[in-house]
N, C-alpha and C positions, 0 to 999 in steps of 0.2 A: 505493500500500499503507500502511494506518496504522500508525500508530507507538502508537496509543492498548490499554492495557494494561486488559483490564477486571480488577476489583478484587473481592474480598471483601465491602468494603463496597458495592463498587457492586449487586452479587449480593443482600446485606442489603436494601437501598433497594429495589430491584426486585422483593424480594417481598413486602417491607412492603407497597411503592406498590399493589402487583397484589391483596394481602389486604385493606388498610384504608383507602385512601385513596379518597374521594369529593369529587369538584370541585365540588360544589353540596351539601355542605357545609361548616359554619362553619368556621375556620380554616387553616393551610397544610396542606400534608403532615408535617413535622416537629413539628406540634403533635398531627394529630389521632393522629398516632403514639406519639407520647408519649402519649395519654390512652389506648391500646388497655390494654384487661384482661383478652386475654388468656393469662395467666399459663403456662400451659402451651403455648407457642411455644418451640420451642427456639431462639428467635432474639429472646424478645423481653427480655433483656438485653443483648442488642446493637445492636438499631430505633434511628432514627434520629430524636433530637429536638432543640429549642433547644437552647443553649449554657447557657442560665438553668435550664434542667433537670434540672445536674448536675452537683456540687461535689466538686472531687479528681476528676474522669474518673467518679464513679458518680451513678447514679440519682439525683435529689434527690426523695421522697416529695410533699413539702411543695409543690413547685416544680409538680410534672406533675397533683397535687391541684388546685392552682390553674390551670393550663389545661383540665384536664375542666371546672371550675366555669364559667369563660368559656364553651368550647365549648357546652354545656349551655344557658347565658344567653341566648347567641346564635341560638341554634335556637328556645329558647319564643320568644323574641321575634321570629322572623321565622314561624314558624306562626302567628302571633296576625294576620298580617296577612293 
């Protein structure tokens, strides 16, 4: 019998992974999820993201924009190959 408890964070991570993550696209799971633009999702404010994308526990729009730009640049470079 396992002592593992499935948490709210686990559920949010799983939903975001199912909805957003593409293992063949640029970036990690948290980077791709930080770059998510689906603002009407009820989990959008709680989505997992790298630590550098939060300031005082709140999403940092500038850091998120930098992640988005990074992923878009990598995708453009890969599509040229």
